[in-house]
A tleap script that builds the chain and sets N, CA, C and O, in Angstrom:
source leaprc.protein.ff14SB
mol = sequence {
  NMET SER TYR THR THR ILE LEU GLU GLU ILE
  LYS LYS LEU SER VAL GLN GLU ARG LEU ALA
  LEU LEU GLU SER ILE SER ARG THR LEU ARG
  GLU ASP LEU VAL SER SER THR ASP PRO THR
  ALA LYS LEU THR ALA SER GLU ILE ARG HIE
  LEU PRO MET GLU GLU ARG GLN ARG ILE LEU
  ALA GLU SER ALA ARG LEU ALA LEU ALA ASP
  TYR GLN SER GLY SER LYS LEU THR GLU PHE
  THR GLU VAL LEU ALA GLY GLU ASP ILE TYR
  GLU CTYR
}
set mol.1.N position { 0.847 -1.169 0.000 }
set mol.1.CA position { 0.000 0.000 0.000 }
set mol.1.C position { 0.896 1.238 0.000 }
set mol.1.O position { 1.843 1.319 0.783 }
set mol.2.N position { 0.611 2.168 -0.846 }
set mol.2.CA position { 1.440 3.367 -0.957 }
set mol.2.C position { 1.080 4.395 0.114 }
set mol.2.O position { 0.000 4.354 0.703 }
set mol.3.N position { 1.993 5.298 0.344 }
set mol.3.CA position { 1.810 6.386 1.299 }
set mol.3.C position { 0.549 7.181 0.959 }
set mol.3.O position { -0.247 7.500 1.843 }
set mol.4.N position { 0.373 7.496 -0.318 }
set mol.4.CA position { -0.781 8.274 -0.767 }
set mol.4.C position { -2.080 7.529 -0.502 }
set mol.4.O position { -3.061 8.130 -0.063 }
set mol.5.N position { -2.096 6.238 -0.761 }
set mol.5.CA position { -3.293 5.426 -0.528 }
set mol.5.C position { -3.635 5.408 0.955 }
set mol.5.O position { -4.803 5.510 1.331 }
set mol.6.N position { -2.623 5.277 1.786 }
set mol.6.CA position { -2.853 5.272 3.237 }
set mol.6.C position { -3.452 6.601 3.680 }
set mol.6.O position { -4.408 6.624 4.455 }
set mol.7.N position { -2.896 7.706 3.192 }
set mol.7.CA position { -3.432 9.024 3.552 }
set mol.7.C position { -4.875 9.198 3.110 }
set mol.7.O position { -5.690 9.755 3.845 }
set mol.8.N position { -5.190 8.728 1.920 }
set mol.8.CA position { -6.560 8.828 1.420 }
set mol.8.C position { -7.525 8.027 2.309 }
set mol.8.O position { -8.639 8.472 2.582 }
set mol.9.N position { -7.090 6.862 2.747 }
set mol.9.CA position { -7.932 6.036 3.618 }
set mol.9.C position { -8.110 6.689 4.981 }
set mol.9.O position { -9.193 6.634 5.563 }
set mol.10.N position { -7.053 7.304 5.487 }
set mol.10.CA position { -7.128 7.981 6.784 }
set mol.10.C position { -8.102 9.149 6.714 }
set mol.10.O position { -8.828 9.405 7.675 }
set mol.11.N position { -8.128 9.849 5.606 }
set mol.11.CA position { -9.045 10.988 5.439 }
set mol.11.C position { -10.506 10.558 5.519 }
set mol.11.O position { -11.374 11.374 5.827 }
set mol.12.N position { -10.784 9.297 5.248 }
set mol.12.CA position { -12.153 8.785 5.303 }
set mol.12.C position { -12.616 8.529 6.734 }
set mol.12.O position { -13.811 8.364 6.983 }
set mol.13.N position { -11.673 8.496 7.674 }
set mol.13.CA position { -12.017 8.256 9.073 }
set mol.13.C position { -12.587 9.513 9.713 }
set mol.13.O position { -12.325 10.627 9.259 }
set mol.14.N position { -13.363 9.324 10.765 }
set mol.14.CA position { -13.871 10.473 11.520 }
set mol.14.C position { -12.709 11.103 12.290 }
set mol.14.O position { -11.636 10.511 12.416 }
set mol.15.N position { -12.941 12.301 12.798 }
set mol.15.CA position { -11.908 12.983 13.572 }
set mol.15.C position { -11.535 12.134 14.785 }
set mol.15.O position { -10.354 11.994 15.102 }
set mol.16.N position { -12.510 11.579 15.450 }
set mol.16.CA position { -12.253 10.751 16.634 }
set mol.16.C position { -11.422 9.521 16.254 }
set mol.16.O position { -10.498 9.157 16.981 }
set mol.17.N position { -11.731 8.892 15.150 }
set mol.17.CA position { -10.966 7.723 14.705 }
set mol.17.C position { -9.532 8.107 14.331 }
set mol.17.O position { -8.592 7.362 14.609 }
set mol.18.N position { -9.374 9.274 13.699 }
set mol.18.CA position { -8.023 9.724 13.339 }
set mol.18.C position { -7.195 10.041 14.579 }
set mol.18.O position { -6.000 9.749 14.619 }
set mol.19.N position { -7.828 10.641 15.595 }
set mol.19.CA position { -7.113 10.924 16.837 }
set mol.19.C position { -6.697 9.623 17.531 }
set mol.19.O position { -5.588 9.525 18.058 }
set mol.20.N position { -7.581 8.632 17.531 }
set mol.20.CA position { -7.247 7.336 18.128 }
set mol.20.C position { -6.095 6.685 17.370 }
set mol.20.O position { -5.209 6.085 17.978 }
set mol.21.N position { -6.108 6.801 16.047 }
set mol.21.CA position { -5.029 6.254 15.230 }
set mol.21.C position { -3.712 6.958 15.549 }
set mol.21.O position { -2.677 6.312 15.708 }
set mol.22.N position { -3.761 8.275 15.638 }
set mol.22.CA position { -2.568 9.061 15.964 }
set mol.22.C position { -2.008 8.662 17.329 }
set mol.22.O position { -0.796 8.539 17.505 }
set mol.23.N position { -2.902 8.465 18.280 }
set mol.23.CA position { -2.496 8.046 19.618 }
set mol.23.C position { -1.804 6.677 19.567 }
set mol.23.O position { -0.776 6.476 20.214 }
set mol.24.N position { -2.356 5.758 18.815 }
set mol.24.CA position { -1.762 4.425 18.684 }
set mol.24.C position { -0.400 4.481 18.003 }
set mol.24.O position { 0.537 3.798 18.416 }
set mol.25.N position { -0.298 5.286 16.976 }
set mol.25.CA position { 0.982 5.427 16.269 }
set mol.25.C position { 2.030 6.033 17.202 }
set mol.25.O position { 3.173 5.576 17.227 }
set mol.26.N position { 1.651 7.057 17.969 }
set mol.26.CA position { 2.584 7.682 18.913 }
set mol.26.C position { 3.065 6.673 19.942 }
set mol.26.O position { 4.252 6.619 20.264 }
set mol.27.N position { 2.139 5.876 20.456 }
set mol.27.CA position { 2.495 4.887 21.468 }
set mol.27.C position { 3.481 3.855 20.906 }
set mol.27.O position { 4.466 3.516 21.563 }
set mol.28.N position { 3.219 3.361 19.703 }
set mol.28.CA position { 4.122 2.357 19.125 }
set mol.28.C position { 5.484 2.967 18.793 }
set mol.28.O position { 6.510 2.298 18.918 }
set mol.29.N position { 5.498 4.227 18.373 }
set mol.29.CA position { 6.784 4.890 18.115 }
set mol.29.C position { 7.593 5.026 19.405 }
set mol.29.O position { 8.795 4.762 19.419 }
set mol.30.N position { 6.925 5.441 20.493 }
set mol.30.CA position { 7.616 5.556 21.781 }
set mol.30.C position { 8.164 4.206 22.215 }
set mol.30.O position { 9.307 4.111 22.664 }
set mol.31.N position { 7.353 3.164 22.082 }
set mol.31.CA position { 7.792 1.823 22.472 }
set mol.31.C position { 8.988 1.382 21.634 }
set mol.31.O position { 9.940 0.804 22.159 }
set mol.32.N position { 8.938 1.653 20.336 }
set mol.32.CA position { 10.052 1.288 19.466 }
set mol.32.C position { 11.320 2.057 19.838 }
set mol.32.O position { 12.415 1.495 19.841 }
set mol.33.N position { 11.164 3.343 20.151 }
set mol.33.CA position { 12.319 4.148 20.546 }
set mol.33.C position { 12.921 3.635 21.841 }
set mol.33.O position { 14.142 3.542 21.967 }
set mol.34.N position { 12.078 3.303 22.798 }
set mol.34.CA position { 12.569 2.797 24.072 }
set mol.34.C position { 13.287 1.471 23.865 }
set mol.34.O position { 14.377 1.266 24.398 }
set mol.35.N position { 12.690 0.578 23.100 }
set mol.35.CA position { 13.303 -0.746 22.926 }
set mol.35.C position { 14.591 -0.667 22.107 }
set mol.35.O position { 15.484 -1.494 22.289 }
set mol.36.N position { 14.702 0.315 21.206 }
set mol.36.CA position { 15.912 0.420 20.396 }
set mol.36.C position { 17.045 1.132 21.127 }
set mol.36.O position { 18.212 0.949 20.782 }
set mol.37.N position { 16.719 1.936 22.126 }
set mol.37.CA position { 17.759 2.680 22.850 }
set mol.37.C position { 18.039 2.110 24.228 }
set mol.37.O position { 19.034 2.476 24.854 }
set mol.38.N position { 17.188 1.229 24.709 }
set mol.38.CA position { 17.331 0.689 26.052 }
set mol.38.C position { 17.530 -0.819 25.996 }
set mol.38.O position { 16.596 -1.547 25.657 }
set mol.39.N position { 18.727 -1.306 26.320 }
set mol.39.CA position { 18.982 -2.747 26.249 }
set mol.39.C position { 18.146 -3.551 27.232 }
set mol.39.O position { 18.002 -4.761 27.057 }
set mol.40.N position { 17.585 -2.912 28.272 }
set mol.40.CA position { 16.772 -3.648 29.237 }
set mol.40.C position { 15.333 -3.813 28.770 }
set mol.40.O position { 14.562 -4.533 29.405 }
set mol.41.N position { 14.954 -3.162 27.673 }
set mol.41.CA position { 13.571 -3.188 27.212 }
set mol.41.C position { 13.115 -4.581 26.785 }
set mol.41.O position { 11.914 -4.854 26.785 }
set mol.42.N position { 14.019 -5.447 26.428 }
set mol.42.CA position { 13.636 -6.776 25.962 }
set mol.42.C position { 13.909 -7.866 26.999 }
set mol.42.O position { 13.897 -9.052 26.671 }
set mol.43.N position { 14.152 -7.473 28.235 }
set mol.43.CA position { 14.410 -8.442 29.292 }
set mol.43.C position { 13.126 -9.151 29.710 }
set mol.43.O position { 12.042 -8.573 29.643 }
set mol.44.N position { 13.251 -10.392 30.138 }
set mol.44.CA position { 12.102 -11.114 30.680 }
set mol.44.C position { 11.879 -10.674 32.117 }
set mol.44.O position { 12.750 -10.049 32.722 }
set mol.45.N position { 10.712 -11.001 32.667 }
set mol.45.CA position { 10.419 -10.654 34.054 }
set mol.45.C position { 11.440 -11.298 34.987 }
set mol.45.O position { 11.861 -10.678 35.964 }
set mol.46.N position { 11.836 -12.521 34.701 }
set mol.46.CA position { 12.831 -13.216 35.523 }
set mol.46.C position { 14.186 -12.495 35.485 }
set mol.46.O position { 14.850 -12.363 36.512 }
set mol.47.N position { 14.588 -12.034 34.306 }
set mol.47.CA position { 15.851 -11.307 34.181 }
set mol.47.C position { 15.795 -9.979 34.926 }
set mol.47.O position { 16.763 -9.578 35.572 }
set mol.48.N position { 14.658 -9.305 34.830 }
set mol.48.CA position { 14.489 -8.024 35.524 }
set mol.48.C position { 14.555 -8.234 37.035 }
set mol.48.O position { 15.117 -7.409 37.754 }
set mol.49.N position { 13.988 -9.326 37.510 }
set mol.49.CA position { 13.984 -9.620 38.938 }
set mol.49.C position { 15.401 -9.703 39.514 }
set mol.49.O position { 15.609 -9.428 40.695 }
set mol.50.N position { 16.360 -10.077 38.690 }
set mol.50.CA position { 17.737 -10.215 39.154 }
set mol.50.C position { 18.565 -8.924 39.035 }
set mol.50.O position { 19.738 -8.903 39.409 }
set mol.51.N position { 17.971 -7.881 38.530 }
set mol.51.CA position { 18.675 -6.595 38.420 }
set mol.51.C position { 18.699 -5.896 39.777 }
set mol.51.O position { 17.912 -6.230 40.662 }
set mol.52.N position { 19.601 -4.925 39.941 }
set mol.52.CA position { 19.600 -4.130 41.179 }
set mol.52.C position { 18.270 -3.378 41.325 }
set mol.52.O position { 17.633 -3.024 40.332 }
set mol.53.N position { 17.869 -3.143 42.563 }
set mol.53.CA position { 16.580 -2.502 42.862 }
set mol.53.C position { 16.405 -1.183 42.113 }
set mol.53.O position { 15.324 -0.926 41.582 }
set mol.54.N position { 17.422 -0.352 42.054 }
set mol.54.CA position { 17.323 0.944 41.374 }
set mol.54.C position { 16.975 0.761 39.889 }
set mol.54.O position { 16.152 1.497 39.345 }
set mol.55.N position { 17.600 -0.211 39.249 }
set mol.55.CA position { 17.335 -0.481 37.825 }
set mol.55.C position { 15.921 -1.028 37.631 }
set mol.55.O position { 15.245 -0.666 36.668 }
set mol.56.N position { 15.472 -1.896 38.539 }
set mol.56.CA position { 14.095 -2.427 38.448 }
set mol.56.C position { 13.086 -1.298 38.593 }
set mol.56.O position { 12.090 -1.261 37.870 }
set mol.57.N position { 13.331 -0.385 39.510 }
set mol.57.CA position { 12.415 0.737 39.708 }
set mol.57.C position { 12.383 1.649 38.488 }
set mol.57.O position { 11.326 2.160 38.120 }
set mol.58.N position { 13.539 1.853 37.859 }
set mol.58.CA position { 13.592 2.682 36.642 }
set mol.58.C position { 12.773 2.036 35.532 }
set mol.58.O position { 12.018 2.718 34.839 }
set mol.59.N position { 12.915 0.739 35.363 }
set mol.59.CA position { 12.165 0.019 34.317 }
set mol.59.C position { 10.672 0.073 34.612 }
set mol.59.O position { 9.875 0.306 33.703 }
set mol.60.N position { 10.279 -0.139 35.865 }
set mol.60.CA position { 8.875 -0.089 36.244 }
set mol.60.C position { 8.290 1.299 36.019 }
set mol.60.O position { 7.175 1.424 35.513 }
set mol.61.N position { 9.022 2.335 36.386 }
set mol.61.CA position { 8.537 3.708 36.204 }
set mol.61.C position { 8.338 4.016 34.721 }
set mol.61.O position { 7.339 4.632 34.348 }
set mol.62.N position { 9.269 3.599 33.880 }
set mol.62.CA position { 9.144 3.852 32.442 }
set mol.62.C position { 7.970 3.067 31.853 }
set mol.62.O position { 7.239 3.582 31.006 }
set mol.63.N position { 7.791 1.839 32.293 }
set mol.63.CA position { 6.673 1.029 31.812 }
set mol.63.C position { 5.339 1.652 32.220 }
set mol.63.O position { 4.393 1.685 31.433 }
set mol.64.N position { 5.277 2.140 33.443 }
set mol.64.CA position { 4.056 2.796 33.919 }
set mol.64.C position { 3.776 4.059 33.112 }
set mol.64.O position { 2.626 4.334 32.770 }
set mol.65.N position { 4.815 4.826 32.808 }
set mol.65.CA position { 4.632 6.048 32.011 }
set mol.65.C position { 4.079 5.712 30.628 }
set mol.65.O position { 3.192 6.402 30.125 }
set mol.66.N position { 4.604 4.653 30.017 }
set mol.66.CA position { 4.142 4.268 28.687 }
set mol.66.C position { 2.699 3.754 28.706 }
set mol.66.O position { 1.961 3.928 27.736 }
set mol.67.N position { 2.304 3.124 29.808 }
set mol.67.CA position { 0.960 2.550 29.896 }
set mol.67.C position { -0.085 3.555 30.389 }
set mol.67.O position { -1.282 3.273 30.330 }
set mol.68.N position { 0.341 4.701 30.865 }
set mol.68.CA position { -0.569 5.669 31.470 }
set mol.68.C position { -1.761 6.012 30.577 }
set mol.68.O position { -2.899 6.026 31.045 }
set mol.69.N position { -1.513 6.283 29.319 }
set mol.69.CA position { -2.599 6.673 28.408 }
set mol.69.C position { -3.662 5.575 28.299 }
set mol.69.O position { -4.844 5.867 28.115 }
set mol.70.N position { -3.242 4.326 28.411 }
set mol.70.CA position { -4.198 3.227 28.322 }
set mol.70.C position { -5.163 3.198 29.502 }
set mol.70.O position { -6.291 2.726 29.369 }
set mol.71.N position { -4.729 3.697 30.648 }
set mol.71.CA position { -5.526 3.616 31.863 }
set mol.71.C position { -6.210 4.922 32.236 }
set mol.71.O position { -6.950 4.968 33.219 }
set mol.72.N position { -5.978 5.982 31.475 }
set mol.72.CA position { -6.622 7.251 31.782 }
set mol.72.C position { -8.088 7.203 31.363 }
set mol.72.O position { -8.471 6.457 30.462 }
set mol.73.N position { -8.879 7.997 32.021 }
set mol.73.CA position { -10.304 8.076 31.713 }
set mol.73.C position { -10.497 8.433 30.247 }
set mol.73.O position { -9.828 9.322 29.721 }
set mol.74.N position { -11.411 7.737 29.598 }
set mol.74.CA position { -11.707 8.010 28.199 }
set mol.74.C position { -10.966 7.107 27.242 }
set mol.74.O position { -11.235 7.146 26.041 }
set mol.75.N position { -10.042 6.293 27.726 }
set mol.75.CA position { -9.339 5.392 26.813 }
set mol.75.C position { -10.209 4.181 26.526 }
set mol.75.O position { -11.172 3.922 27.248 }
set mol.76.N position { -9.883 3.445 25.489 }
set mol.76.CA position { -10.663 2.260 25.141 }
set mol.76.C position { -10.630 1.225 26.262 }
set mol.76.O position { -11.578 0.456 26.425 }
set mol.77.N position { -9.548 1.202 27.030 }
set mol.77.CA position { -9.420 0.251 28.118 }
set mol.77.C position { -10.447 0.522 29.215 }
set mol.77.O position { -10.939 -0.411 29.849 }
set mol.78.N position { -10.774 1.800 29.442 }
set mol.78.CA position { -11.710 2.144 30.514 }
set mol.78.C position { -13.123 2.438 30.010 }
set mol.78.O position { -14.008 2.745 30.808 }
set mol.79.N position { -13.343 2.350 28.705 }
set mol.79.CA position { -14.654 2.659 28.134 }
set mol.79.C position { -15.777 1.863 28.786 }
set mol.79.O position { -16.824 2.418 29.120 }
set mol.80.N position { -15.560 0.556 28.968 }
set mol.80.CA position { -16.628 -0.281 29.496 }
set mol.80.C position { -17.000 0.098 30.924 }
set mol.80.O position { -18.157 -0.054 31.317 }
set mol.81.N position { -16.046 0.588 31.705 }
set mol.81.CA position { -16.369 0.971 33.076 }
set mol.81.C position { -17.139 2.283 33.109 }
set mol.81.O position { -17.954 2.499 34.006 }
set mol.82.N position { -16.893 3.151 32.149 }
set mol.82.CA position { -17.612 4.421 32.096 }
set mol.82.C position { -19.066 4.210 31.694 }
set mol.82.O position { -19.943 4.967 32.108 }
set mol.83.N position { -19.320 3.187 30.892 }
set mol.83.CA position { -20.692 2.874 30.470 }
set mol.83.C position { -21.513 2.443 31.677 }
set mol.83.O position { -22.688 2.793 31.782 }
set mol.84.N position { -20.911 1.689 32.584 }
set mol.84.CA position { -21.621 1.206 33.758 }
set mol.84.C position { -21.948 2.327 34.734 }
set mol.84.O position { -22.937 2.242 35.463 }
set mol.85.N position { -21.142 3.365 34.758 }
set mol.85.CA position { -21.364 4.557 35.594 }
set mol.85.C position { -21.713 4.209 37.034 }
set mol.85.O position { -22.683 4.723 37.593 }
set mol.86.N position { -20.921 3.340 37.620 }
set mol.86.CA position { -21.111 3.027 39.036 }
set mol.86.C position { -22.146 1.953 39.322 }
set mol.86.O position { -22.408 1.654 40.487 }
set mol.87.N position { -22.742 1.364 38.290 }
set mol.87.CA position { -23.718 0.310 38.510 }
set mol.87.C position { -23.028 -0.937 39.044 }
set mol.87.O position { -21.865 -1.196 38.736 }
set mol.88.N position { -23.750 -1.700 39.840 }
set mol.88.CA position { -23.223 -2.949 40.347 }
set mol.88.C position { -23.186 -3.954 39.200 }
set mol.88.O position { -24.208 -4.203 38.562 }
set mol.89.N position { -22.014 -4.533 38.932 }
set mol.89.CA position { -21.900 -5.452 37.791 }
set mol.89.C position { -22.097 -6.912 38.192 }
set mol.89.O position { -22.122 -7.799 37.339 }
set mol.90.N position { -22.235 -7.154 39.480 }
set mol.90.CA position { -22.417 -8.533 39.932 }
set mol.90.C position { -23.894 -8.860 40.071 }
set mol.90.O position { -24.678 -8.060 40.580 }
set mol.91.N position { -24.256 -10.036 39.613 }
set mol.91.CA position { -25.629 -10.488 39.788 }
set mol.91.C position { -25.650 -11.496 40.929 }
set mol.91.O position { -24.793 -12.375 41.013 }
set mol.92.N position { -26.632 -11.358 41.798 }
set mol.92.CA position { -26.716 -12.267 42.952 }
set mol.92.C position { -27.852 -13.231 42.778 }
set mol.92.O position { -28.083 -14.075 43.644 }
savepdb mol mol.pdb
quit
């Protein structure tokens, strides 16, 4: 698919869909930048567990920063909880 074709298809999306796409692209670019510049980005949980505490905390803080947008109000991850608006989801 050519660059021009992709742009034409993007123009067909609503503003909200284009913003969501932009957000996803930004997130993947950040993740790619982190993994390409940080040798610890591809470590397994077991490998991270054996690192010094300061390094583990740095990795956790960066991971939390990258995931923040996913957990903020209005994201697709929290959409279903906003629909419930405090309703009890358990049936007795």
